[in-house]
BAFI-3210 file (N, C-alpha, C; in Angstrom, 3 decimals, decimal comma, padded with zeros to 6 digits):
// residues 169
n [1|2|3|4|5|6|7|8|9|10|11|12|13|14|15|16|17|18|19|20|21|22|23|24|25|26|27|28|29|30|31|32|33|34|35|36|37|38|39|40|41|42|43|44|45|46|47|48|49|50|51|52|53|54|55|56|57|58|59|60|61|62|63|64|65|66|67|68|69|70|71|72|73|74|75|76|77|78|79|80|81|82|83|84|85|86|87|88|89|90|91|92|93|94|95|96|97|98|99|100|101|102|103|104|105|106|107|108|109|110|111|112|113|114|115|116|117|118|119|120|121|122|123|124|125|126|127|128|129|130|131|132|133|134|135|136|137|138|139|140|141|142|143|144|145|146|147|148|149|150|151|152|153|154|155|156|157|158|159|160|161|162|163|164|165|166|167|168|169]
n.u [136,297|135,399|132,172|131,594|130,197|128,958|129,279|127,484|126,826|124,605|123,101|122,920|125,112|127,727|130,447|132,485|133,657|132,913|133,421|130,862|130,531|131,469|129,630|127,378|127,874|128,324|126,565|127,197|128,008|126,433|124,599|123,097|119,877|117,488|114,037|111,139|107,775|105,260|102,191|098,993|096,917|094,151|093,089|094,424|096,164|099,323|102,454|104,589|107,793|109,229|111,941|114,935|116,132|118,863|119,734|121,631|120,446|117,383|116,251|113,775|111,577|108,783|108,887|109,316|108,481|110,647|113,951|117,125|120,683|122,461|124,856|128,402|129,122|126,722|123,664|120,585|118,244|119,317|119,816|117,188|115,995|117,790|117,586|114,814|114,679|116,460|115,263|112,512|112,199|111,136|110,966|109,954|108,678|107,364|108,918|107,623|108,463|108,371|109,361|112,215|113,986|115,621|116,760|117,523|119,104|120,267|122,613|123,093|122,780|120,659|119,981|117,029|115,450|112,383|110,227|107,365|105,531|102,881|100,770|099,908|101,896|104,030|105,468|108,431|109,663|112,969|114,221|116,684|117,114|114,840|112,559|109,836|107,098|104,166|100,816|099,456|096,638|095,937|094,635|095,255|097,978|097,945|096,761|098,757|100,947|103,430|103,537|105,725|105,914|106,778|109,680|111,271|111,931|110,231|107,723|107,833|108,243|105,953|103,896|104,618|104,364|101,846|099,509|100,374|100,592|097,906|096,904|097,753|096,032]
n.v [115,613|112,491|111,507|110,572|108,013|107,211|103,959|101,138|098,605|095,734|096,323|099,020|100,485|102,759|101,927|102,699|104,284|104,684|105,159|106,527|105,126|102,586|101,813|101,674|099,452|097,264|095,248|094,471|096,638|098,605|101,517|104,636|106,091|108,762|109,208|111,089|111,021|112,865|114,047|115,144|117,232|117,481|116,099|113,713|112,687|111,534|112,967|112,437|112,007|112,187|110,466|111,794|111,301|111,021|109,812|107,383|105,142|103,562|105,432|107,768|106,672|106,783|107,884|108,085|111,243|112,692|111,750|110,596|110,058|109,895|112,285|112,136|111,920|113,107|113,516|111,635|113,263|115,716|115,064|114,575|117,163|118,558|117,157|117,475|120,235|120,612|119,076|119,771|122,354|122,442|123,436|124,275|122,191|119,492|116,628|113,358|110,454|107,261|104,619|102,390|100,508|097,827|097,855|095,943|095,621|094,195|095,692|097,339|098,056|099,484|101,252|102,409|105,269|106,313|109,036|111,181|113,959|116,032|118,335|121,611|122,780|125,155|124,153|123,685|121,983|121,039|121,099|120,253|118,203|116,516|115,232|115,851|116,596|115,318|115,036|112,009|109,970|107,532|105,247|105,287|104,840|102,247|100,893|101,049|099,674|097,246|097,528|098,662|101,379|102,634|102,912|099,916|100,029|102,079|100,836|098,618|099,992|101,671|099,762|098,753|100,979|102,005|101,765|103,255|105,776|106,260|106,588|109,099|111,162]
n.w [105,192|106,471|107,634|110,979|113,034|116,268|117,633|118,951|121,459|121,687|123,915|124,003|124,813|124,289|122,297|120,657|117,619|114,119|110,596|108,473|105,982|106,648|108,603|107,030|105,582|107,032|108,945|111,532|112,937|115,041|114,881|115,925|115,325|115,090|115,053|114,209|114,403|113,004|113,885|112,910|114,833|114,537|112,241|112,508|110,695|109,381|108,923|106,253|104,657|101,426|100,334|099,008|095,667|095,488|097,780|099,636|100,629|100,113|098,091|096,892|098,186|100,455|103,827|107,433|108,963|110,053|110,216|111,090|111,433|114,524|115,201|115,678|119,070|119,804|121,647|121,918|122,098|121,248|118,589|117,726|117,820|116,117|113,630|113,106|112,809|110,620|108,542|108,422|109,361|111,839|115,095|117,620|119,611|121,572|122,037|122,179|123,670|122,167|121,478|121,399|119,087|117,316|114,015|111,243|108,138|105,013|104,735|106,961|110,535|112,811|115,841|116,567|117,664|118,536|118,386|118,894|117,608|118,174|116,827|115,494|113,250|111,646|108,878|106,989|104,681|103,900|100,829|100,064|101,707|101,625|099,118|099,074|101,310|102,841|104,182|105,298|105,510|108,000|107,104|104,382|104,494|105,606|103,436|101,540|102,416|101,853|099,131|097,929|098,230|100,553|102,736|103,882|106,602|107,559|107,175|108,953|111,342|111,491|111,746|114,220|115,965|115,587|117,276|119,478|118,316|117,715|120,260|120,952|120,288]
ca.u [136,432|134,283|131,268|131,768|129,075|129,212|128,723|126,938|126,563|123,173|122,447|122,865|126,313|128,651|131,674|133,492|133,209|133,231|132,969|129,530|130,577|131,617|128,347|126,427|128,351|128,611|125,487|127,697|128,237|125,155|124,638|121,793|119,114|116,347|112,880|110,017|106,497|104,506|100,762|098,112|096,061|092,723|092,745|095,102|097,047|100,738|103,298|105,677|108,701|109,697|113,398|115,546|116,637|120,310|120,046|122,313|119,573|115,952|115,886|112,457|110,523|108,196|109,482|108,887|108,635|111,989|114,804|118,532|121,697|123,084|126,213|129,412|129,048|125,426|122,645|119,382|117,383|119,972|119,576|115,764|115,775|118,586|117,003|113,513|114,966|117,066|114,398|111,184|112,127|110,358|111,858|109,268|107,773|107,680|108,977|107,060|109,161|107,492|109,988|113,527|114,049|116,740|116,376|118,659|118,942|121,483|123,809|123,303|121,960|120,430|119,169|116,139|114,766|111,204|109,485|106,232|105,169|101,481|100,480|099,763|103,186|104,362|106,559|109,133|110,591|114,191|114,277|118,012|117,043|113,730|111,925|108,563|106,422|102,705|100,025|098,856|095,667|096,438|094,034|096,021|099,239|097,611|096,472|099,957|102,013|103,752|103,438|106,936|105,760|107,486|110,902|110,978|112,019|108,994|106,621|107,896|108,072|104,556|103,138|104,997|103,963|100,519|098,603|100,884|100,208|096,467|096,657|098,215|095,008]
ca.v [114,656|111,553|111,547|109,499|107,650|106,379|102,617|100,661|097,177|095,433|096,884|100,471|101,111|103,239|101,125|103,228|105,064|104,137|106,032|106,253|104,102|101,277|101,507|101,342|098,295|096,200|095,171|094,220|097,941|099,218|102,968|105,139|107,079|109,369|109,426|111,826|110,888|114,109|113,739|116,318|117,111|117,488|115,016|112,479|112,262|111,431|113,613|111,604|112,640|111,368|110,526|112,291|110,256|110,865|109,139|106,114|104,052|103,703|106,687|107,882|106,018|107,560|107,498|108,877|112,683|113,108|110,622|110,818|109,466|110,705|112,704|111,731|112,602|113,768|112,774|111,324|114,449|116,707|114,627|114,777|118,579|118,943|116,585|118,115|121,572|120,517|118,484|120,384|123,669|122,243|123,706|124,418|121,073|118,645|115,249|112,327|109,191|106,124|103,302|102,147|099,159|097,585|097,547|095,429|095,345|093,509|096,535|098,108|097,780|100,730|101,341|103,502|105,909|106,911|110,056|111,745|115,351|116,250|119,757|122,346|123,440|125,717|123,299|124,106|120,911|121,444|120,295|119,646|117,021|115,649|115,647|116,490|116,106|115,461|114,353|110,739|109,356|106,220|104,226|105,284|104,155|100,822|100,355|101,086|098,830|096,067|097,815|099,326|102,834|103,075|102,196|098,768|100,458|102,779|099,870|097,854|100,937|102,092|098,645|098,638|102,129|102,496|101,919|104,384|107,009|106,454|107,012|110,467|112,175]
ca.w [106,276|106,473|108,773|111,950|113,897|117,438|117,493|120,218|121,579|121,638|125,105|123,872|125,360|123,271|122,349|119,760|116,462|112,803|109,507|107,913|104,936|107,297|109,259|105,975|104,850|107,984|109,940|112,886|113,565|115,398|115,056|116,367|114,581|115,780|114,180|114,784|113,703|113,207|113,781|112,876|116,013|114,205|111,317|112,884|109,611|109,692|107,934|105,760|103,713|100,318|100,331|097,769|094,772|095,632|099,046|099,408|101,074|099,837|097,423|096,272|098,973|101,550|105,106|108,578|108,719|110,435|110,542|110,794|112,296|115,556|114,875|116,648|120,356|119,975|122,387|121,138|122,016|120,380|117,208|117,438|117,513|114,949|112,418|112,878|112,305|109,292|107,521|108,336|109,982|113,062|116,219|118,911|119,834|122,716|121,552|123,054|123,420|121,900|121,540|120,792|118,535|116,413|112,637|110,479|106,710|104,554|104,745|108,192|111,709|113,536|117,032|116,181|118,793|117,920|119,125|118,164|117,837|117,790|116,885|114,254|113,098|110,347|108,439|105,783|104,301|103,212|099,615|099,966|102,562|101,217|097,864|099,430|102,503|102,764|105,193|104,891|106,423|108,425|106,239|103,135|104,798|105,714|102,100|100,697|102,969|101,059|097,694|097,467|098,353|101,761|103,088|104,750|107,993|107,908|107,266|110,203|112,450|111,550|112,303|115,626|116,796|115,177|118,428|120,291|117,608|117,887|121,631|121,152|120,003]
c.u [135,187|133,484|131,491|130,481|129,617|128,631|128,446|126,885|125,051|122,408|122,393|124,049|127,246|129,966|132,758|132,902|133,608|132,759|131,610|129,570|130,751|130,312|127,298|126,922|128,599|127,533|125,946|127,913|126,898|125,371|123,220|121,193|117,994|115,260|111,843|108,817|105,684|103,044|099,953|097,102|094,565|092,361|093,346|096,056|098,499|101,524|104,416|106,543|109,055|111,206|113,915|116,110|118,150|120,716|120,699|121,470|118,116|115,572|114,478|111,318|110,027|108,682|108,920|109,233|110,054|112,783|116,237|119,432|122,115|124,488|127,146|129,282|127,707|124,479|121,430|118,496|118,011|119,723|118,119|115,517|116,554|117,953|115,652|113,697|115,503|116,058|113,077|111,112|111,327|111,278|111,144|108,233|108,265|107,717|108,477|107,745|108,153|108,208|111,404|113,527|115,268|116,196|117,622|118,244|120,199|122,752|124,063|122,418|121,889|119,653|118,323|115,370|113,618|110,505|108,307|106,108|103,737|101,210|100,275|101,022|103,283|105,615|107,126|110,131|111,778|114,369|115,690|118,050|115,989|113,161|110,601|108,066|104,933|102,055|099,389|097,849|096,190|095,874|094,762|097,381|098,991|097,439|097,713|101,102|102,176|103,731|104,642|106,900|106,653|108,807|110,514|111,018|110,744|107,850|106,664|107,686|106,609|103,688|103,380|104,398|102,557|099,590|099,066|100,512|098,726|096,133|097,037|097,163|093,940]
c.v [113,767|111,624|110,322|109,277|106,958|105,008|102,065|099,143|096,982|095,977|098,407|101,200|101,524|102,480|101,633|104,082|104,332|105,127|105,580|105,103|102,704|100,859|101,099|100,206|097,094|096,155|094,832|095,525|098,632|100,716|103,459|106,142|107,607|109,618|110,236|111,634|112,134|113,830|115,023|116,190|117,047|116,279|113,679|111,974|112,290|112,098|112,654|112,420|111,649|111,565|110,983|111,135|110,058|110,246|107,795|104,913|104,435|105,037|106,621|107,232|106,970|106,983|108,379|110,348|113,170|111,863|110,920|110,181|110,437|111,037|112,228|112,573|113,237|112,898|112,534|112,558|115,566|116,356|114,833|116,225|119,021|118,437|117,234|119,513|121,515|120,079|119,221|121,824|123,629|122,420|123,748|123,320|120,270|117,192|114,267|111,011|108,066|104,797|103,351|100,705|099,047|097,217|097,098|095,172|094,600|094,360|097,290|097,616|099,062|100,475|102,597|103,985|106,728|107,857|110,496|113,213|115,493|117,733|120,334|123,196|124,069|124,985|123,787|123,019|121,466|120,536|119,817|118,351|116,018|116,141|116,351|115,916|116,262|114,651|113,102|110,304|107,964|105,106|104,146|104,621|102,655|100,186|100,271|100,221|097,586|096,288|098,585|100,834|103,380|102,340|101,001|099,147|101,173|101,784|099,092|098,772|101,350|100,991|098,534|099,755|102,635|102,722|103,050|105,713|107,305|106,982|108,476|111,530|112,191]
c.w [106,319|107,770|109,671|112,724|115,137|117,144|118,889|120,237|121,629|122,845|125,074|124,471|124,225|123,411|121,407|118,676|115,185|111,746|108,973|106,901|105,526|107,965|108,233|105,091|105,741|109,061|111,355|113,649|113,813|115,605|115,325|115,394|115,483|114,750|114,938|113,867|114,029|112,891|113,818|114,010|115,715|113,347|111,718|111,821|110,078|108,565|107,545|104,816|102,612|100,225|098,968|096,961|094,895|096,974|098,761|099,828|100,795|099,169|096,829|097,023|100,059|102,870|106,217|108,358|108,985|110,781|110,187|111,815|113,387|115,094|115,987|117,918|120,675|120,793|121,491|121,002|121,180|118,914|116,808|117,020|116,270|113,653|112,094|112,302|110,875|108,229|107,331|108,819|111,279|114,264|117,562|119,078|121,025|122,234|122,611|122,704|123,214|122,118|120,977|120,311|117,633|115,042|111,891|109,039|106,266|104,648|106,045|109,316|112,530|114,821|116,830|117,411|118,229|118,895|118,267|118,534|117,331|117,921|115,501|114,130|111,716|109,888|107,115|105,405|103,508|102,005|099,283|100,777|102,091|099,889|098,114|100,741|102,293|103,867|104,595|105,950|106,773|107,552|104,891|103,328|104,868|104,339|101,215|101,214|102,102|099,564|097,155|097,544|099,467|101,922|103,960|106,231|108,417|108,083|108,569|111,409|112,598|112,169|113,806|116,487|116,501|116,373|119,345|119,650|117,786|119,269|121,886|120,861|121,061]
res [m|e|e|l|f|d|i|y|d|a|q|g|n|r|i|g|t|a|p|r|r|e|c|h|g|n|p|a|l|i|h|c|t|a|h|v|a|v|r|h|p|v|t|g|a|l|l|l|q|k|r|r|m|d|k|d|i|q|p|g|k|w|d|t|a|v|g|g|h|l|a|y|g|e|s|i|l|e|a|v|y|r|e|a|s|e|e|l|g|l|m|n|f|n|p|i|y|i|e|t|y|e|f|e|s|p|i|e|r|e|m|v|n|v|f|a|a|v|g|t|y|e|l|h|p|d|l|d|e|v|d|e|g|r|w|w|e|l|s|d|i|d|a|s|i|g|k|g|v|f|t|p|n|f|e|s|e|f|t|m|i|r|s|s|l|l|a|l|l]
***
């Protein structure tokens, strides 16, 4: 059975559902995602994940630590906890809301809900979900922006939320 996403209008109101393949082929269909930026409490480094090569969008690029679509009927916070658990084995954390923004590419449009988690966690990246995870110093991220290392969404999101992340330590 094909995965279904709730679709939304520009104000964030749910207006229906559509199959994943339609959402990833029609930027008029806004669907929601949840991201969690994981920040190390001592070093301030940001945990990033390297997307698997079999991903349909941006394979092999570095991206936010946790990111995924809301499942049909799922709330944003349910998706935050589900995706964090699936991708990193991260379960006991207090998500801090940062921002919601719209991201559009030539093939899709997402309403992205960004949260942060700051702490020392025992993380277990699921290698069925991600190729690897590692801590990046913010200066290393700054130096790599625009060089094809990161997903375009991560680059724009990082620039947007950088000052909010700095305020969390």
